[in-house]
Structure formats: structure tokens, C-alpha cells
N, C-alpha and C positions, 0 to 999 in steps of 0.2 A: 407527594403529590409533586407536578410538575405544571409551570405557567410558562405559557408560551405567549410572545407577541409576535405578529406575523406584519410584516412592512416591507411594501415595496423598495428597492435599494434605494431609487429618488428619493423616497420620504424620508430616509433617514436624516437627510441634510436640510429638511425645512428648519424655519426657526420652531424652537421650543421641544422638537422631536425627540431627541437626546434627552433634555430635563425629563420629559414626561416617561419615556421608558426608564430613566435612573429611579423616578419616582416608584413605578410598579415594581421595579426591583426590589427596592427597600422594603416595600409591602410584603413581597412575597417572602423575601428572606427574613422579614421579622417573624414570618408564621411560621419558618421552617422548610418553607418550598423550594425547591430548585426553580430557577429563573432562566429562558433563554429569549434569544431574539433571532426570528427566524426571516430569512429573505427570500424574494421569489426564488424558485429555482432557475437552473438553466432550462431553457426552452426546449432545447435539441432532448435533454435527458426527460423533462416532462412529455415529449412526444414521443418519445421511447417507450417510455412505462405507459401510455396512453395505448400506444399499440399493443404492446403486451399484456395488458389487461385484458384483451380479448379471451386469454386462454387462464384466466385467475381461477377459474370454478374445476377444481380436480376431479370432480364426479362424472365430468364429461368427456375424460380420457382416461384410457385402459391405460394403467400404470407401466405395462408391459411395453407398451407401444412407446411410451416416454422412454424407458430404460434402453430400448432397442434404437431410438434417434441418440441418445448419451452415448452408447456404446459405438455406432456408426462414425461417430465424432472423432474418435481414436484419440490422438494426442491435438488435434484441432484442426479443422476445416472452413472452406466458405460456406456461406449461408445457402448460396446456389447451389453448392455441390451436393450437402446434406440433402436439400430439400429434392435434388433430382434420384438421389438413392433413395430414401424413403417412396419416392412416388414409383421407384419401380418394384416396391414391397408389396405386402398385402396387409396394412394397417387399414383400422378403419378409420382415423381420423385425417383429417387434411395434415399433408407434408408439413405445411408452414406453421399450420396451428400447434401441431406436434412440437414443434421448434420453438413457437412461442412460450407454449408451455414447459419446456423445460427449461427456458431463460427464467420465466416468471418463478418457478419454483426452486432455481438456483443451483440446479443440477449442472447448467450450460453457463458461461457466463462472455460479454462481450463488452466492448469499449463502447458504455452508454452515451458518451461524450459526442459521440457521430451518429448522426442519421442511419438506422438498421438498414442495410441494402443489401442485393446480391454478394457484393464484396464484403461484406461484415463477415469478421474472423468469428468464430466460437470455437470454444475449447471447453473441456471439461471443468466443472468448479474444483473438483478435489483433487 
């Protein structure tokens, strides 16, 4: 079992916050639970995750199309270049959504700390 407190970074410095978290940690540990404090995520990463979530449902994508998108990436390519290559092919899904799906599923990767853009560098995860 894991107990998680989620706090905005600014709230950690408020009077009594650290004591309250320490009390919760003691209670959790006494019960044999793991305890963690999470702070707010980076807003750019969160925005990217929200964007990629449009492609989270695997049943909406033909796995062959996703595999094709990953193969087109080779050792790495810009998002816009891959999107253009996919648009020239005959896939049933939007090229952008195929790339989103490959990123969401972990078959492609990119630097999530910068906003997704045409210049974003994509590469195979393996």
C-alpha cells in the first residue's frame, strides 16, 4: 500500500505543512505503508501529456500503422518531417495522431520538458 500527499510546491513552505506531512508519514509507516509527497508537475510536461492523451485508446489505431510510423522514424527525425512522410502514405489515421499514439505507448520518445512542436526531435524508444 502507498499513501500519497499531493501539495503545490508553494504550500510546502506554509507554517505547519511540514509537521502535518511528517505526522501523515509516521501514521503510514506505522501501518507498513509507503509514503510519498508529490508536488505539482511541470506545466510543460503536463501540457504535453494532455496533448498526447488524445491518442491513449489503442483500439482507435491500427497497430500496423503505428509500427510503420516508428519505422519511418529510423534513428530519429523531426516531428514535422515524420508527419509529412506519414501524410504521403495510405494510413487510416491522422499522421499527427499516429505519432501521438507512438509517443503515448512509449514506442517513440522525445524531450517532454519542451512543448511539442514541429521541430520536436522524435526517436525510437528501444
